C-alpha positions, 0 to 999 in steps of 0.5 A: 718167490726167489731165492733171495726173498726166502733168506733172512740171513743174507748180506749185501756184499755176499751178492756178486757185486759185493758193494754196489749194483746201480739204480734201476732206471724204470719210471715206476716202482714195482712191488713192495719194499721186500720185492727181490729187485728193489731189495737188491738195489737198496742193498747194493746202493747201501754198500753194507759190509759183510758183517752188517745184519740186513734182516730188516729188509727181509721182514724186520725193518728196525734191524737195518743198519744206521749207516745205510743212509750215509753209505747211500749218500756217499756213493751217490755224491761220488758217482752222481747217482742221486739228485736232491729229493726236491729236484724232480726231473722228467728223466727216468733216471731221476724218477728212479733215484727218487723212488729209491730215496723214498724207500730208504726213508721208510727204513727206521732211522733208529736202526742199529749201526754196524758197530756201536764202537765210535771212531775213538773206541776203534782207535783205542781197540786198534792201538791195543791190538797193535801193542799186543802184536808188537810184543809178538814180533819184538820178541824175535828181533830184540834178541838179534843183537845178543846172538854173539853174546849168547854164543859165548855165554852158553858155549855154542856155535853160531848155528846153534845160536840161530836155532834159538831164533828158528824155534821161535819162528816155528812156534810163531807159525804153528800156534795161531793155526791151533788157537785161531779157530778157538778165537773164531768160535769162543771169542777174542777176549779169552784167548787174548788174555790167555796168550798174554799170561803165557807170554808173561810167564815165559819171559820171566823164565827166560830172564832167569834161565841158565842153560841152553836147553832152558833157553830153547824150551822157553823160547818155544813157550814164549812164541806159542803164547804170544803168536796167536795174538797177531791173527786174533788182532786181525779178526778184531779189526774185521769185527769192528770195521767195514770194507771201506775203512778196513785197509788202514786199520788192518794196516796199522795192526799188521804193520806194528807187528813188523815195526816190532821186528824193525825196532826190536834190535835197537831196543835190545841193543840199548837194554843189553848194553846198559844192563845185560842180555837178561834185561831184554826179557825183563823188559818184555815181562814188564810190558806184557804184564802191563798189557794183561792188566789193561786188557782185563779192565778195558779190552771188550769182546768184539766177536759178532756172534757173541756181542753183535755190533757191541751192544750185547753184553757177553754171557760168559764172565771170560768175555766180559771186561770190567768197564762194562759195569760202568753206566756211562759205557753201558749207555754209550754202547746201548748195553741196556738196549741190546740189538740182538738182530746184529748177532751173527749166527755162531760158527761151528768149530772145525777140526782143520779150518785151515783147509777152508783157505788152502783149498783155493789155489789163489790163496796158496799163491798169495800166502807163498808170495807174502811168506817169501817176502817176509822171510827174505826180510827176516833173513836180512835182519839176521844177516845184518846183525852177524855182519855188523858184529863180525865184519864191521866190528861194531858194539852191541849198542851201535848194531842196534842203532844200525837198525834205525833206518829199517824201523823208520822205513817200516813205519812209513810203509805201515802208515801209507800202505793201509791208507792207499788200500782204502783210497784204491778201494773207493776209487775201484768201487766208483768205477765199478758202480758205473760199469755195473749200471751200464751192464744192468741197463743192457740186461734189462733191454735184453730181458724185456725190463724183467728186473727179477730175472736181471737180478738173478742173472747178476747174482749168479754170474761171477762176471758181475762180481767185484774183484776184491783181489785186484783192488787190494793187490794192484800195488803189490807188483811194484812193491815186490819188484823194488824190495827185491832189487833193494835186497839184492843190492844189500847182499852185495854191499855187505859181501863187498864190505862197502861203507856202512852208509850204503849198507844202511841205505839199501836196508832201509830202502828194502824195508820200505817196500817189503812189508806192504805185501803183508798188509795187502794179503792180511786185508784180502784174508779178512775180506774173503773169510770174514767169519774165520778171519783169525784162522785165515790170518793165522794161515798167513802167519804160518807161511811167513814164519815157517819160511823164515825159520827155514831160511834162517836155519839154512843161512850159515850154510848158504853163506858159506857156499854162495856168500851174502851176495849170492844168497840175496841175489837168489832170494831176490830173484825168487821173490821177484819171479814169484810175484808174477804168480799173483797175476793168477790170483788177480785174474781169478779174483772174481771167481774166488770172490763169487765162490766165497760169497756163495758159501757165506750166502748159503 
């Protein structure tokens, strides 16, 4: 018995290839369905995601994923691996293909899918996640147009006004690290509801505050309440999606966070110019209140250690949503026939799960690069508000309109980046399939057609692991370079007081490329740390928010010493140079993926 045979909690992409071995070209089928080599081939050809339960292959056939056949057929048509079952050829590869198809046919056709949530259900869940994440980011940006008003109202300096932005970013970075681990152990729904309620109360308080101290304290509470939602949302997206579709879904979730920052200033300017600055926080209170009501009624638990693929009703009332009592929903999600074999083993809560991510230098590099890029973007947002007010003498309403190019370009970035990640992943997998097939044939020749030995070699050698980091981060070098150039041009435009159109063009161009790295890095975090995806995304949130807080706090002094052109030249050069560090993450991607797979496997 091999190590692979002895386990019944393995997952297919925990194997070195992460997605696909190739089919063996032997003329004969050796052993039973549960043999090591055949099991490995079926797993790899099926391209089952990291969350998908495969206990059926190790002894319980009715727990195998319903998506197995669709994955096999998709991979087969894309890579020309499989022929039609009726076309029996004399070639050994065709016989092997037929053997594999026969084995797949033996699996129970009624086995549970990876997720009971339909495509429309997933869209609704992602929309809900994007909506809640939107309120986290908009609370920072919506405040920008009224910074000068706050200065006059509370009789404070520009630097003190910036502090109210800085503290928001500080708590926005810290809170997800603390709360994220709870969401990975106790479920997503209770934490989402708690965060929204705290945020709602903080917004009501901010709309009624009368002193600078109250403003600062409630801004801290506001950030601490809503910030964990960003990380939890990425965890939800990881719960309900497979790797092949994850890029676009996470792109929407993380992207709408940035859209909140992009359009927040426009919304804030409209509200404050129509009523006053307090209307901003009443707007946030009303929006979050609606979100709370919606979540109580319609937002289901998705944590796979609690509800599996969605067919298992949660035991705790905190994890149950109202719609679970509707008969049509129960039938749709198979709640009356729970598929317990899709449950993931519960994870023990760790005191400092963040160190699970930070012990990998490749992840630290990725988080630093993404954090620098986001912090430069937020610095550009803050600078734009101040410059338009004090140098271009625009009203609050006109300042808000000047954020429109940034918002539009950010939205385009959100839509295209996630879809490109899906496209690139499928393309890289197709190439990998061909490569691993050749490697497997070579190893079989070198090892006297011993399939078990070959599978053991492939399983234990990182050389044969699919490099997920390379697939996800390839576009980053181009986007980081273009955004850095755009921000440098933006800095000199506002320094030289060029026509406003040039300032807005450079602002929009920079925003078009600067936020792509957030989608890429978030997807990598969920891919490599599926069981603690909320904590991993919270770690990214910590880096981007803490760096933003530092730069915004230092902005006034930096501008007085270096002027805006010098500040953004320095930041653009720093970000551009740091992008070369990603080469380390890409180069070591196989080893990192292999190491993470081994940990999840064991």
